[in-house]
C-alpha positions, 0 to 999 in steps of 0.5 A: 179204146180208152188205153189207145186214147190215153196213150195218144193223149200222153204222147201229145202232152208229154214234156219228155216227148216234146223235148225229144221232138225239139232235139230232133228238129235242132239236129235236122236244122244243123244240116242247112246250117252246114250248107250255109257254111259251105256257101260262105266258103264258096263265096270266099273262094270266089272272091279269092279267084277274082283277086287272083285274076286281077293280080295275074294281069297286073303282077303277083306278089314280088320278092326281090332277091339279090343282086348276086355276082356269079362266076363260072369255073371248071371242075374235073372228074375222072372215069376209066378212060378220060378226064371230064371237065364240068362247069359250076358257078360260085355266087357272091353276095354284096357287102352292103345292100341298101334298098329304098322304095316308094310304093303307090297303091290302087284299088281295082274293082270287079263286080262287088269284089275289090283287090289292092295292087301296087307299083313300087319305085325301087332304088337298089344300091350297094357294094360287092367285094372282088371275089375271093376264091382262096377259101374255095380251093379253086385254081386260078386257071379254072376261074372264068372271070370274063363270064361273070354276071350279076343277077336280080331275082324277080318272081313275076317279070310281068310286073317290070314297068318303064324298063330298068336301069343299072350301073355297076362300077360306074358303068351303065350296063345292059339288063337282059331278061332271064337268068343264066343259073335258074337253079337258085332263082326261078326268074329275074334279070341279069347283066354280063359283067366280065371281071379281071383278076386284079383286085380293086381297092373299093370293090364294085359299087352298083345301083339299080332303079326300076318300077315294079308292079305287084300285088298282095305283098312286097318282100326282100331277101337280106342278101347283103352282109348288112341289109338296110331297107326303107319303104314308104307308102300311102297305104294305111293298113299294112301288115308286116310279115316274114322272117324279120319285122321292121326296126322302126315303123310309123303308121298313120291314116296318110300311110306308113313308113318302115325300116329294116336293118339285117346282118348276115348273122341273122340268116342261114346262108353265107356270103359265098357258096358253090352252085345250089348248096344254099338257098334263100328260103325262109329269109324273106321279109316285107309288107302285105298290101291286103284289104282288111276283108273279114266278113267271110271269116266272121260270118263263118264264125257266127254260124258256129253259134247256130246250135246255141241260138236254136237251143236257147230260142226253142227253150224260150218257146218251151218255157212259154208252153210249160209255164203259160199253158200254150201249145206250140206245134213242132212245125212252128218250132221248125219255122222259127228255126229256119228264120234263125238260119236265114239270119246267116244268109242275110248277113252273108249277102248284105256284108258283100254290099255294105259294112259288116256291122251294118249288115249285122244290124239289119239282119238281126233286126229283120229276124228279131222282128220276124220271130217276135211277130210270129211269137205274138201270133202264137202266144196271144200275149204281149208280155210273153212276146216282149220277153221273147224279143228281149231275149233275142236282142240279148242273144244277137248282141252277145254274138256281135260282141263275140265276133268283134273280139279275137283274144277274148272270144273263147272266154266270153263265149264260154262265160255266156254259155255258162250264164245261159245254162245257169239262168235256165236252171234257175227258171226251171227249178220248180217245174214238174217235168213229169206233168203234162202241158195240160196238167201243170204242177202245183209249183210252176212259178220260178 
């Protein structure tokens, strides 16, 4: 009986067993931590689906491609019995392309979510030379000059508002929806422009004016031998993207202006080609109109530090047990761990209603007060309670600082972990780990 009692007492008072139990509790708490990560992803996906629904009704991301002059021609193949005639198309790009845009933005709301949409007033003008077929070795008799047409690529035709007007070679032309050669451009507008073989001295000047609704981004294809694009908007948080950045830009609280100048040598397709030999992929550039919503990413990043918070907080309670001779039940460790995890749920829910910084302040204060009050009830000692509360304040301040950083987050995080381990080693240097909680060693003061 004495042996059983001694074994039971050893099991109840062993520091090693307590460490194993704490480690097991931490591993078990990683399961709800992963569930919180899934919840964050679910909420982010819900926000994105709401944005996509708003965008689909107003107009999706727009990429202006062209205009392009296309001229059909005949080519021939032979089989055993006869000669077969086929039709293909030669595409010609402008010598000069100038696009000026005024972009008005608007924030649309649905429930707790919001999305940014825009209406762009675009003026597209330039000059395209008379087509030269000499380098293509296409006989003059096979060129269908009277079937030539202009095309302008627009991904989401629902975004065209108030119609569109076009003038080519000084003549007002009728714009029609749809493309005659959809292989190169998926959707857009076109106009017939029959040509004569006679070569004009000045080429064909053109001008297109249109109002275009869109969302997320407004992009352009550098279709000209020289392409010049200027954009102005009252949106104060643009993100320039694509293959080319602006040569000059100005961003103020009142809005932004940007200017691009691109040469044909900067892209990977020529001024003219046959059929679908080339495409515009990878050459688009423009600006994103996205709300700076990062609470989901920052909340998700914060959950990655859950194991550190659990370990360090449990370590504080363990030190109080060892150095103060206070027994803390595993269930109490579990409750403290659950409180630490509730912080992330509070942060997620509050950040959807208020700013992330305020959400972090309220959530961290709530958890610090809860755990400190619980620690006071366990420790029965104000000094140990204030030490615990101070450590929690330092931990949450450290996490907040890491979340605000981008380039130095890893450096600060690794440095913080190094310091935490160093402090732990220093404070525990004189602890006799072979002693029990009820039978402390002779040297327990750090």
